[in-house]
N, C-alpha and C positions, 0 to 999 in steps of 0.2 A: 776534421777528425777521420774522414774516410781516406784521405791521402796519407795520413800518418799510419793508419792501420794497414793500408796497402804496402807502404814502405816496410813496415815491420814484418808483414807476411812474406814479402820478397826476401828479406834478410834470413828469416827462418827457413824458407824453402831452399835458398842458396846454401845454407849451412848443412841442411839435411841431404841435399842431392849432389853436392860436390865436396871435394877435399881441397879446394883452392886456397882457402884461408889458412895461414900458418898457425892460427890459434882460435880459441872459442871463448866467449865471455858468457858466464852463467850469471844471470840476474836473479837476485833473491834466492841464493842457494839454501837448501834445507840445512838444518842443524846437523853437524858431523859430516857434511858432504865431502869436505876436503880430506878428512881422515879416512874415508871409505874409498878414495880413488885407487885405481890399480897402480901398480908400481911403475908403469911406463907412461904415466901422465905427469907432466911437470907444471907446477904453479908458477906463473910469471908475475902475478900481482893479485892482491886482494884488498878489499875494504869492507865496510859494513853492509854493503848491498850487492856486491858482485865479486866474482873471482875469475881471473883470466888464466886459461890453461892451454897447453900445447902437448902434442904427442905425435909420434911417428905412426901410430896405429890408424888404419883407415876408418872412416865413418865415426870420427870422434864425437860429433854432435849427437848422433843416434845413441852412442854408448852413454853419453851424459844424460840424455833423456831417460834411458832405461835405469840409470842409477838414481833418478828422482828429481832431476833438474826441472824447473818450471818453464824457464825461458832461456834458450841458448842462441846466441848471435855470433856470427863470424867476426874475428878480430884480426887486424893486421893487413887487411886488403888495401891496396893503394887508392881505391876510389874509382870513379867512372872515367876520369880522364888521366892518361899517363902524364907523369911529371916530366918536364924537360930535363935532359941529362946535364949535369953540371959541367961547366967548361966552356 
C-alpha cells in the first residue's frame, strides 16, 4: 500500500510541478466539471469515472484542481524507459 501511495504521490507532484505531460486525467470529476471548463481546454476522452483533458495553457493540473478536481494525474507520458525507434 505504501508503494502504491508513493507512486500516486509522485504522479500528482509531477503533474503539478511540470508541464511535460501532453494531457491530464481527472479521476472522479465533480458533477458539471466538463461543462465548466475554460474554452482552451479540450476533452480527449471521458467515461463514468474519469475525463482526459489537454490544453496549451501552462499549469493545467493546478487549474483543474482550482476548478474542483479531486485527483489529477498526468496522461500521455511515454513512461520510464524510452521506446526503441521503429525501423
